Residue frames as qw, qx, qy, qz and C-alpha x, y, z in Angstrom:
[[0.547, -0.481, 0.652, -0.211, -4.65, -6.10, -9.89],
 [0.944, 0.281, 0.035, -0.171, -5.08, -8.64, -12.68],
 [0.402, -0.602, 0.650, 0.233, -2.08, -10.95, -12.91],
 [0.818, 0.307, 0.486, 0.028, -3.15, -12.89, -16.02],
 [0.435, -0.137, 0.516, 0.725, -0.96, -12.92, -19.11],
 [0.139, 0.431, 0.573, 0.683, -2.08, -10.29, -21.58],
 [0.294, -0.814, -0.403, -0.300, -4.05, -8.42, -18.89],
 [0.632, -0.480, -0.231, 0.563, -1.36, -7.64, -16.37],
 [0.144, 0.981, 0.108, 0.076, -1.01, -3.86, -16.25],
 [0.510, 0.502, -0.303, 0.629, 2.16, -1.84, -16.44],
 [0.357, -0.199, -0.542, 0.734, 3.46, -0.29, -13.25],
 [0.116, -0.816, -0.551, -0.129, 0.60, 1.71, -11.81],
 [0.265, 0.000, -0.196, 0.944, 0.85, 5.44, -11.20],
 [0.145, 0.517, 0.525, -0.661, -1.62, 8.06, -10.07],
 [0.280, 0.362, -0.331, -0.825, -2.10, 9.38, -13.59],
 [0.276, -0.055, -0.896, -0.343, -3.41, 5.95, -14.68],
 [0.070, -0.439, -0.803, 0.396, -5.80, 5.92, -11.70],
 [0.162, 0.514, 0.156, -0.828, -6.95, 9.42, -12.58],
 [0.263, 0.188, -0.642, -0.695, -7.46, 8.38, -16.22],
 [0.196, -0.268, -0.941, -0.063, -9.72, 5.56, -15.03],
 [0.029, 0.531, 0.555, -0.639, -11.73, 8.00, -12.91],
 [0.223, 0.422, -0.224, -0.850, -12.11, 10.25, -15.94],
 [0.244, 0.014, -0.850, -0.467, -13.19, 7.29, -18.08],
 [0.097, -0.425, -0.867, 0.242, -15.81, 6.28, -15.51],
 [0.110, 0.526, 0.248, -0.806, -17.04, 9.88, -15.50],
 [0.265, 0.263, -0.532, -0.760, -17.47, 9.76, -19.27],
 [0.217, -0.143, -0.945, -0.198, -19.28, 6.42, -19.15],
 [0.150, -0.557, -0.757, 0.307, -21.72, 7.64, -16.52],
 [0.101, 0.748, 0.330, 0.567, -22.21, 11.08, -18.05],
 [0.508, -0.842, -0.129, 0.124, -20.50, 12.65, -15.06],
 [0.696, 0.382, -0.093, 0.600, -17.30, 14.02, -16.62],
 [0.028, -0.764, 0.175, -0.621, -17.34, 17.30, -14.63],
 [0.756, -0.596, 0.146, -0.227, -17.71, 15.41, -11.35],
 [0.946, 0.010, 0.005, 0.325, -14.86, 13.09, -12.35],
 [0.460, 0.589, -0.134, 0.651, -12.62, 16.07, -13.17],
 [0.366, -0.763, 0.170, -0.505, -13.48, 17.65, -9.82],
 [0.917, -0.388, 0.095, -0.011, -12.60, 14.42, -8.03],
 [0.824, 0.256, -0.054, 0.502, -9.28, 14.11, -9.88],
 [0.163, 0.719, -0.156, 0.657, -8.44, 17.75, -9.06],
 [0.619, -0.682, 0.152, -0.359, -9.31, 17.21, -5.40],
 [0.961, -0.200, 0.070, 0.176, -7.18, 14.08, -5.23],
 [0.648, 0.469, -0.101, 0.591, -4.26, 15.79, -6.97],
 [0.151, -0.783, 0.188, -0.573, -4.46, 18.63, -4.42],
 [0.832, -0.519, 0.136, -0.142, -4.39, 16.07, -1.62],
 [0.914, 0.086, 0.012, 0.397, -1.31, 14.39, -3.08],
 [0.392, 0.650, -0.103, 0.643, 0.39, 17.76, -3.65],
 [0.340, -0.754, 0.195, -0.528, -0.24, 18.77, -0.04],
 [0.917, -0.384, 0.108, -0.017, 1.13, 15.52, 1.43],
 [0.110, 0.798, -0.592, 0.004, 4.88, 15.66, 1.94],
 [0.883, 0.106, -0.456, 0.044, 6.75, 12.38, 1.49],
 [0.761, -0.627, 0.053, 0.155, 8.65, 11.03, 4.47],
 [0.071, 0.907, -0.408, -0.078, 12.25, 12.17, 4.68],
 [0.329, -0.574, 0.750, 0.019, 14.16, 9.03, 5.51],
 [0.691, 0.294, -0.519, -0.408, 12.67, 6.47, 3.05],
 [0.483, -0.338, 0.757, -0.281, 12.27, 3.66, 5.58],
 [0.212, 0.071, -0.929, -0.296, 12.07, 0.08, 4.33],
 [0.568, 0.032, 0.339, -0.749, 8.41, -0.94, 4.36],
 [0.033, 0.109, 0.979, 0.168, 6.30, -4.07, 3.95],
 [0.557, -0.019, -0.095, -0.825, 2.71, -3.92, 2.67],
 [0.046, -0.002, 0.987, -0.156, 1.10, -6.90, 4.45],
 [0.511, -0.092, -0.324, -0.791, -2.30, -7.67, 2.98],
 [0.883, -0.200, 0.068, -0.420, -3.17, -11.19, 4.11],
 [0.789, 0.267, -0.546, 0.090, -1.92, -14.69, 4.71],
 [0.697, -0.665, 0.232, -0.135, -0.51, -16.54, 7.67],
 [0.885, -0.150, 0.306, 0.318, 1.94, -19.27, 6.64],
 [0.478, 0.109, 0.340, 0.803, 3.04, -17.24, 3.61],
 [0.084, 0.668, 0.300, -0.676, 2.07, -13.58, 3.59],
 [0.433, 0.632, 0.492, 0.414, 0.49, -11.95, 0.57],
 [0.314, -0.612, -0.062, 0.723, 2.16, -8.57, 0.11],
 [0.398, 0.882, 0.054, -0.245, 2.22, -5.59, -2.21],
 [0.803, 0.109, 0.284, 0.513, 4.69, -6.17, -5.04],
 [0.371, -0.335, 0.168, 0.850, 6.52, -3.65, -7.17],
 [0.081, 0.154, 0.550, 0.817, 3.88, -2.60, -9.71],
 [0.202, -0.612, -0.724, -0.246, 0.39, -2.23, -8.17],
 [0.267, -0.842, -0.189, -0.429, -1.50, 0.14, -5.93],
 [0.724, -0.643, -0.058, 0.244, 0.56, -0.66, -2.81],
 [0.668, 0.003, 0.155, 0.728, 3.79, 0.14, -4.68],
 [0.152, 0.645, 0.275, 0.697, 2.29, 3.35, -6.05],
 [0.460, -0.842, -0.181, -0.218, 1.07, 4.48, -2.62],
 [0.766, -0.494, 0.022, 0.411, 4.35, 3.64, -0.87],
 [0.570, 0.225, 0.205, 0.763, 6.40, 5.34, -3.57],
 [0.034, -0.775, -0.242, -0.583, 4.27, 8.50, -3.38],
 [0.600, -0.791, -0.088, -0.075, 4.72, 8.51, 0.40],
 [0.158, 0.796, -0.543, 0.216, 8.47, 7.94, 0.21],
 [0.778, -0.360, 0.496, -0.140, 8.53, 4.45, 1.73],
 [0.223, 0.504, -0.788, -0.273, 11.01, 1.94, 0.28],
 [0.912, 0.010, 0.013, -0.409, 8.95, -1.15, -0.62],
 [0.423, -0.476, 0.768, 0.066, 10.90, -4.28, 0.34],
 [0.655, 0.255, 0.706, 0.089, 9.11, -6.13, -2.48],
 [0.316, 0.783, -0.097, -0.526, 9.79, -3.51, -5.15],
 [0.025, -0.449, 0.798, 0.402, 11.92, -6.00, -7.08],
 [0.381, 0.267, 0.885, -0.031, 8.86, -8.22, -7.68],
 [0.151, 0.087, -0.442, -0.880, 7.37, -7.38, -11.08],
 [0.259, -0.445, -0.829, -0.221, 3.81, -7.98, -9.99],
 [0.324, -0.623, -0.094, -0.706, 0.98, -6.14, -8.30],
 [0.725, -0.508, 0.297, -0.357, 0.76, -8.64, -5.43],
 [0.599, 0.372, -0.705, 0.069, 2.96, -11.53, -4.43],
 [0.870, -0.481, -0.105, 0.003, 3.59, -14.17, -1.81],
 [0.286, 0.699, -0.519, 0.399, 6.80, -13.46, 0.07],
 [0.762, -0.228, -0.571, 0.203, 8.23, -15.86, 2.64],
 [0.503, -0.863, -0.047, -0.005, 8.72, -14.79, 6.22],
 [0.774, -0.277, 0.168, 0.545, 12.41, -15.61, 5.81],
 [0.422, 0.455, 0.267, 0.738, 12.78, -13.15, 2.91],
 [0.226, -0.878, -0.202, -0.372, 10.85, -10.54, 4.88],
 [0.703, -0.668, 0.012, 0.244, 13.18, -11.11, 7.85],
 [0.691, 0.030, 0.213, 0.690, 16.24, -10.69, 5.59],
 [0.205, 0.577, 0.277, 0.741, 14.87, -7.41, 4.23],
 [0.362, -0.381, -0.560, 0.641, 13.87, -6.29, 7.75],
 [0.002, 0.708, 0.368, 0.603, 11.18, -3.63, 7.22],
 [0.168, 0.026, -0.438, 0.883, 11.25, -0.61, 9.49],
 [0.464, 0.152, 0.210, -0.847, 7.53, -0.01, 8.90],
 [0.103, 0.199, 0.954, 0.201, 4.69, -2.42, 8.13],
 [0.450, 0.027, -0.123, -0.884, 1.52, -1.30, 6.39],
 [0.186, 0.146, 0.952, -0.196, -1.26, -3.58, 7.63],
 [0.369, -0.177, -0.493, -0.768, -4.42, -4.02, 5.62],
 [0.287, 0.061, 0.713, -0.636, -7.39, -4.17, 7.94],
 [0.488, -0.073, -0.614, -0.616, -10.14, -6.42, 6.63],
 [0.745, -0.314, 0.158, -0.566, -13.05, -7.99, 8.44],
 [0.989, 0.038, -0.131, -0.061, -11.71, -11.46, 7.57],
 [0.795, 0.047, -0.185, 0.576, -8.08, -10.65, 8.44],
 [0.192, -0.971, -0.135, -0.051, -7.76, -7.73, 10.80],
 [0.301, 0.742, -0.410, 0.436, -4.72, -5.59, 11.47],
 [0.532, -0.595, 0.461, -0.388, -4.89, -6.68, 15.12],
 [0.981, -0.006, 0.191, -0.028, -4.73, -10.36, 14.07],
 [0.713, 0.581, -0.196, 0.340, -1.69, -9.58, 11.94],
 [0.067, -0.763, 0.450, -0.459, 0.02, -7.75, 14.81],
 [0.791, -0.401, 0.387, -0.253, -0.60, -10.68, 17.16],
 [0.957, 0.249, 0.067, 0.132, 0.84, -13.06, 14.55],
 [0.478, 0.719, -0.285, 0.417, 3.89, -10.85, 13.92],
 [0.241, -0.714, 0.460, -0.469, 4.62, -10.38, 17.62],
 [0.844, -0.309, 0.370, -0.236, 4.23, -14.07, 18.54],
 [0.925, 0.349, -0.056, 0.138, 6.44, -15.58, 15.83],
 [0.678, -0.522, 0.194, 0.480, 10.13, -16.00, 16.66],
 [0.554, 0.263, 0.393, 0.685, 11.04, -15.00, 13.08],
 [0.094, 0.720, 0.330, 0.603, 8.93, -11.86, 12.80],
 [0.496, -0.822, -0.243, 0.137, 9.17, -10.72, 16.43],
 [0.602, -0.407, 0.148, 0.671, 12.74, -9.63, 15.65],
 [0.383, 0.611, 0.373, 0.584, 11.80, -7.41, 12.69],
 [0.220, 0.036, -0.183, 0.958, 12.69, -3.77, 13.26],
 [0.354, -0.343, -0.282, -0.823, 9.09, -2.70, 12.63],
 [0.707, -0.438, -0.537, -0.140, 7.72, -5.23, 15.12],
 [0.577, -0.200, -0.453, 0.650, 10.26, -4.39, 17.82],
 [0.090, -0.040, -0.125, 0.987, 9.35, -0.69, 17.56],
 [0.244, 0.573, 0.704, -0.341, 5.61, -1.19, 16.93],
 [0.076, 0.416, -0.287, -0.860, 5.89, 0.72, 13.65],
 [0.270, 0.388, 0.866, 0.161, 2.56, -0.28, 12.16],
 [0.270, 0.198, -0.130, -0.933, 0.45, 1.73, 9.75],
 [0.356, 0.321, 0.864, -0.156, -3.13, 0.64, 9.07],
 [0.300, 0.181, -0.351, -0.869, -5.37, 0.97, 6.04],
 [0.727, 0.213, 0.472, -0.450, -8.81, -0.44, 5.30],
 [0.618, 0.102, 0.722, 0.295, -8.96, -3.12, 2.63],
 [0.465, 0.794, 0.392, 0.009, -10.80, -0.85, 0.17],
 [0.026, 0.944, -0.242, -0.221, -7.80, 1.50, 0.04],
 [0.549, -0.435, 0.649, 0.297, -5.43, -1.28, -0.99],
 [0.587, 0.378, 0.627, 0.345, -6.69, -1.68, -4.56],
 [0.197, 0.050, 0.290, 0.935, -6.36, 0.90, -7.33],
 [0.080, -0.692, -0.669, -0.259, -9.15, 3.44, -7.12],
 [0.084, -0.807, -0.136, -0.568, -10.63, 6.55, -5.62],
 [0.684, -0.728, -0.053, 0.005, -9.28, 5.82, -2.11],
 [0.836, 0.116, -0.103, 0.526, -5.59, 5.83, -3.07],
 [0.209, 0.613, -0.141, 0.749, -4.80, 9.54, -2.68],
 [0.590, -0.666, 0.059, -0.453, -6.58, 9.53, 0.67],
 [0.954, -0.217, -0.110, 0.175, -4.51, 6.46, 1.63],
 [0.590, 0.380, -0.202, 0.683, -1.28, 8.38, 0.98],
 [0.156, -0.645, 0.152, -0.732, -2.43, 11.24, 3.22],
 [0.817, -0.498, -0.034, -0.289, -3.69, 8.88, 5.91],
 [0.915, -0.037, -0.171, 0.363, -0.44, 6.90, 5.98],
 [0.358, 0.526, -0.208, 0.743, 1.58, 10.13, 6.11],
 [0.443, -0.654, 0.126, -0.600, -0.36, 11.21, 9.21],
 [0.938, -0.339, -0.050, -0.051, 0.09, 7.81, 10.85],
 [0.792, 0.221, -0.205, 0.531, 3.80, 7.78, 10.06],
 [0.076, 0.631, -0.212, 0.742, 4.25, 11.26, 11.51],
 [0.689, -0.582, 0.065, -0.426, 2.47, 10.11, 14.68],
 [0.958, -0.095, -0.165, 0.214, 4.95, 7.21, 14.99],
 [0.548, 0.411, -0.242, 0.688, 7.87, 9.59, 14.95]]
C-alpha cells in the first residue's frame, strides 16, 4: 500500500501476494505451512467463478467529504479484477486514492464494496450514501447493491483470496 516514490509497488496480483506468503514462511522457518496456505488460497480462487456481467464497482474504504477508494493497482483492484467487477477507479495508477463524489456520480457504480471498520462502519457509509443528494442517485445506492468486507481484508495479505470468495457469495445473494 506504500505510495512513496521508490517504494510504490507495481500493480498487485495474487502471485505477488503468494510470493510474500512464501517469503514469510521462509523467514519463520515455516515454508511447508506457507506452501499449504498458498495452495489452499489458490484452490479457493480457482473455485470462485467471476461475475458474468462485469458491473461497475466502487471500493469505498473511508472518508466523508472526499472518499478514500481503491485505485487501479492495489489489493482492492486485484480483488475486484479477480471477481470480475469493473473498478471505476481503475484508471488511477495508485493503490488508494481520493475520488470526489462528483466523479463517483459520473461513473455511477452499480455495486459498492464497503469496508467495515470499527472507526468507519459500513452502516455509517450506507447512511451517508443514502442521505446525500449526490450519492442517493447512484445506481448502487438506489438498488441497495452493497458488498461488505472487514478492514483487514482490504490490504494485501492472507485474507485476499477469502475476500474474493466472500464478495462472490454476497454478489450472488444480491442477484
